[in-house]
C-alpha positions as CSV (number, residue, x, y, z in Angstrom):
1,M,-28.2,-5.3,49.0
2,A,-28.4,-4.0,45.4
3,M,-27.9,-6.5,42.6
4,E,-25.2,-4.2,41.1
5,M,-23.1,-4.9,44.2
6,I,-23.8,-8.7,44.3
7,E,-22.8,-9.0,40.7
8,Y,-19.6,-7.2,39.8
9,Q,-17.9,-6.7,36.5
10,R,-14.9,-5.0,35.0
11,S,-13.1,-5.0,31.7
12,Y,-9.5,-6.1,30.9
13,R,-7.5,-5.3,27.8
14,I,-5.0,-8.0,26.9
15,P,-1.5,-6.5,26.9
16,V,1.4,-8.0,25.0
17,Y,3.1,-9.3,28.2
18,E,0.1,-11.5,29.0
19,M,0.0,-13.0,25.6
20,G,1.5,-16.4,24.7
21,F,3.4,-17.3,21.6
22,N,0.1,-18.0,19.8
23,H,-1.0,-14.4,20.2
24,K,-3.7,-15.6,22.7
25,L,-4.1,-14.8,26.4
26,S,-2.0,-17.2,28.4
27,P,-3.8,-19.7,30.7
28,H,-2.2,-18.4,33.9
29,S,-3.1,-14.8,32.9
30,L,-6.7,-15.7,32.6
31,F,-6.6,-17.2,36.1
32,N,-4.9,-14.0,37.4
33,Y,-7.9,-12.0,36.1
34,L,-10.3,-14.3,37.9
35,Q,-8.3,-14.0,41.1
36,D,-8.0,-10.2,40.8
37,I,-11.7,-9.6,40.3
38,A,-12.7,-12.0,43.1
39,S,-10.5,-10.2,45.5
40,E,-11.7,-6.8,44.4
41,H,-15.4,-7.8,44.7
42,A,-14.9,-9.4,48.1
43,E,-13.5,-6.1,49.4
44,I,-16.5,-4.2,48.0
45,L,-18.9,-6.6,49.8
46,K,-16.9,-6.2,53.1
47,F,-15.7,-9.7,53.3
48,G,-12.3,-9.3,51.6
49,K,-8.7,-9.8,52.8
50,D,-8.6,-6.7,55.0
51,D,-12.0,-7.6,56.6
52,L,-10.9,-11.1,57.5
53,I,-7.5,-10.0,58.8
54,K,-9.4,-8.1,61.6
55,E,-10.7,-11.5,62.7
56,N,-7.3,-13.2,62.3
57,R,-8.5,-15.2,59.3
58,F,-7.8,-15.3,55.5
59,W,-9.2,-16.7,52.3
60,V,-7.8,-19.8,50.6
61,L,-8.7,-20.8,47.1
62,S,-9.5,-24.6,47.3
63,R,-10.9,-25.5,43.9
64,I,-11.5,-23.9,40.6
65,A,-12.9,-25.2,37.3
66,V,-12.7,-23.1,34.1
67,K,-14.3,-23.9,30.7
68,I,-12.7,-21.9,27.8
69,I,-14.8,-21.4,24.7
70,E,-12.5,-19.1,22.8
71,W,-9.1,-17.7,24.0
72,P,-9.0,-13.8,23.8
73,L,-6.4,-12.3,21.5
74,W,-3.8,-9.6,22.0
75,E,-5.3,-6.1,22.4
76,E,-8.8,-7.6,22.7
77,T,-10.9,-6.2,25.6
78,I,-12.8,-8.8,27.6
79,L,-15.5,-8.2,30.3
80,V,-15.2,-10.4,33.4
81,K,-18.3,-10.8,35.6
82,T,-18.3,-12.5,39.0
83,W,-20.8,-13.2,41.8
84,P,-20.8,-15.2,45.1
85,R,-23.2,-18.1,45.3
86,G,-23.4,-18.6,49.0
87,T,-22.0,-21.5,50.9
88,E,-21.9,-25.3,50.7
89,K,-20.5,-27.0,53.8
90,L,-17.1,-25.5,54.4
91,F,-16.9,-23.9,51.0
92,A,-17.8,-20.4,49.9
93,L,-18.7,-20.5,46.2
94,R,-18.0,-17.9,43.6
95,D,-18.7,-18.0,39.8
96,F,-17.4,-16.1,36.8
97,E,-18.4,-15.3,33.2
98,V,-16.1,-13.8,30.6
99,T,-17.3,-12.3,27.4
100,G,-15.4,-10.9,24.4
101,K,-16.2,-8.9,21.4
102,N,-19.8,-8.4,20.6
103,G,-20.7,-9.9,24.0
104,Q,-19.8,-13.4,22.9
105,P,-19.0,-15.9,25.7
106,V,-15.3,-16.5,26.1
107,A,-15.1,-18.5,29.3
108,M,-17.0,-19.5,32.5
109,A,-15.7,-20.7,35.8
110,S,-16.8,-21.9,39.3
111,S,-14.6,-21.6,42.4
112,S,-14.7,-22.9,46.0
113,W,-12.9,-21.0,48.8
114,L,-12.1,-21.7,52.4
115,V,-11.8,-19.4,55.4
116,V,-8.7,-20.3,57.5
117,D,-7.6,-19.2,61.0
118,R,-4.2,-17.5,60.7
119,T,-3.0,-18.9,64.1
120,S,-4.3,-22.5,64.1
121,R,-4.3,-22.9,60.3
122,R,-7.7,-24.6,60.8
123,V,-10.5,-24.3,58.3
124,Q,-13.4,-22.2,59.6
125,R,-17.0,-22.3,58.6
126,P,-17.6,-19.4,56.2
127,D,-21.2,-18.8,57.4
128,S,-20.2,-16.2,59.9
129,V,-18.6,-14.2,57.1
130,L,-21.3,-14.7,54.5
131,S,-24.6,-15.8,56.2
132,H,-26.1,-12.3,56.2
133,F,-25.8,-12.2,52.4
134,N,-26.9,-15.8,51.6
135,E,-30.6,-14.9,50.8
136,E,-29.4,-12.2,48.4
137,F,-26.8,-14.3,46.5
138,P,-27.6,-15.3,42.9
139,T,-28.1,-19.1,42.6
140,K,-27.1,-19.3,38.9
141,S,-24.1,-21.4,38.1
142,S,-22.0,-20.5,35.1
143,L,-20.7,-24.1,34.7
144,G,-23.8,-25.9,35.9
145,R,-21.8,-27.5,38.7
146,N,-19.3,-26.7,41.4
147,A,-15.6,-27.3,41.0
148,S,-15.0,-30.9,42.0
149,K,-12.3,-33.3,43.1
150,V,-9.6,-34.0,40.5
151,D,-8.3,-37.5,40.1
152,A,-4.6,-38.2,40.7
153,P,-2.4,-39.2,37.7
154,A,-2.6,-42.9,36.9
155,P,0.1,-45.4,38.0
156,G,3.1,-45.2,35.6
157,S,2.7,-41.5,35.1
158,V,5.6,-39.4,33.7
159,K,7.6,-37.4,36.3
160,S,9.2,-34.1,35.4
161,S,12.7,-33.0,36.3
162,P,12.7,-31.4,39.7
163,F,12.9,-27.6,40.1
164,R,13.0,-25.1,42.9
165,V,10.4,-22.5,44.1
166,Q,11.8,-19.1,43.2
167,V,11.2,-15.7,44.8
168,S,9.0,-14.6,41.9
169,D,6.7,-17.5,42.7
170,L,5.7,-16.1,46.1
171,D,2.7,-14.1,47.2
172,I,2.4,-11.6,50.1
173,N,2.3,-14.4,52.6
174,L,5.5,-15.9,51.3
175,H,3.6,-18.9,49.9
176,V,3.5,-19.9,46.3
177,N,0.8,-17.9,44.5
178,N,-2.0,-20.3,43.4
179,V,-1.7,-19.2,39.7
180,K,2.0,-20.3,39.7
181,Y,1.0,-24.0,39.9
182,L,-0.9,-23.8,36.6
183,K,2.1,-22.0,35.0
184,W,4.4,-24.8,36.3
185,V,2.1,-27.5,34.9
186,T,1.7,-25.9,31.4
187,D,5.4,-25.2,31.3
188,S,6.0,-28.9,31.8
189,Y,4.8,-29.7,28.3
190,D,7.1,-29.6,25.3
191,L,6.9,-26.8,22.8
192,D,5.7,-29.0,20.0
193,F,2.6,-30.1,21.9
194,R,1.8,-26.6,23.0
195,M,2.2,-25.3,19.4
196,K,-0.5,-27.8,18.3
197,H,-2.9,-27.7,21.3
198,I,-4.7,-25.3,23.5
199,P,-6.7,-25.9,26.8
200,E,-10.5,-26.0,26.6
201,F,-11.1,-27.0,30.3
202,I,-8.9,-26.6,33.4
203,E,-9.7,-27.8,36.9
204,I,-7.4,-27.4,39.9
205,N,-7.5,-28.6,43.5
206,Y,-5.2,-26.8,45.9
207,L,-4.1,-29.2,48.7
208,A,-1.1,-27.8,50.6
209,E,1.1,-24.8,50.8
210,S,4.6,-24.4,49.3
211,R,7.4,-22.1,50.1
212,Y,10.6,-20.6,48.8
213,N,13.3,-23.1,47.7
214,D,11.0,-26.2,48.0
215,E,12.0,-28.8,45.4
216,I,9.0,-29.6,43.2
217,S,8.2,-32.3,40.7
218,I,5.1,-32.8,38.5
219,S,3.7,-36.2,37.6
220,T,1.4,-36.5,34.5
221,S,-0.8,-39.1,32.9
222,S,-3.3,-39.2,30.1
223,A,-6.9,-40.5,30.5
224,E,-7.4,-44.0,29.2
225,N,-10.1,-43.0,26.8
226,N,-8.8,-39.5,25.9
227,A,-5.2,-38.8,25.2
228,L,-5.9,-35.0,25.3
229,Q,-7.1,-35.2,28.9
230,R,-4.1,-35.0,31.2
231,N,-4.0,-35.3,35.0
232,H,-1.2,-33.7,36.9
233,S,0.1,-33.9,40.5
234,V,2.4,-31.2,41.9
235,V,4.5,-32.6,44.7
236,R,7.1,-31.3,47.2
237,N,9.9,-33.9,47.0
238,V,11.4,-33.6,50.5
239,D,8.3,-35.1,52.2
240,N,6.3,-36.2,49.2
241,T,3.5,-33.8,50.0
242,E,1.0,-33.3,47.2
243,L,0.5,-29.6,46.7
244,C,-2.2,-29.6,44.1
245,R,-3.8,-31.6,41.3
246,V,-4.6,-30.2,37.9
247,Q,-6.7,-31.6,35.1
248,I,-6.4,-30.1,31.6
249,N,-8.5,-31.0,28.6
250,W,-6.6,-30.0,25.5
251,K,-7.9,-29.6,21.9
252,D,-6.2,-29.3,18.6
253,C,-5.5,-25.7,17.7
254,L,-7.2,-26.2,14.3
255,Q,-10.6,-27.0,16.0
């Protein structure tokens, strides 16, 4: 297969409605771009959503880690590149690079995906979907490592006020869209902190599904040796099911 198909890229221009109060691309919008191009490229390679549906299966994002060097600004055009990196055990791996003006690096990311049977909800080995491409996949990693396990918040963590899953949080399968979890977490911070800090690293583990009207709470703790590293756990209150874990490393906006 031609390299131009294995590596795929497209540009995005930052519109005003994806910009935060600081005139920079919002964190959840960056994750939306990554999800968008991953889906588009998988369709081109013939192992996308529609191809898996024929086999009664679907993709689930399990882990993603993103390092942000510089947040894009309003009306800036960025170039997002993605490529699959083959498989590791049950995971199908996919990486990303984002460049901004003058080709300068903006962000890089690594993600791990699972193939799930629609009927049994059991995880399937991805090899049957991807094995015929494995020898042609690039092996380069944008982060130098795969997305990994995120630690739970420490004992004594701060718990947010509960809130409900809204209709606008749902995807086409009537589950909460994976980007919404990051939005919930970043919205749990007060305005003063957000005005003074910006994320430089975000890592997420998706653990369980959530649906409309579930009551959700978020627990948060700071790392012992780094007050700007925060670990979060998003939990469904009715059965105490942990839905995802999110680690965010913040930096001062003046840095």
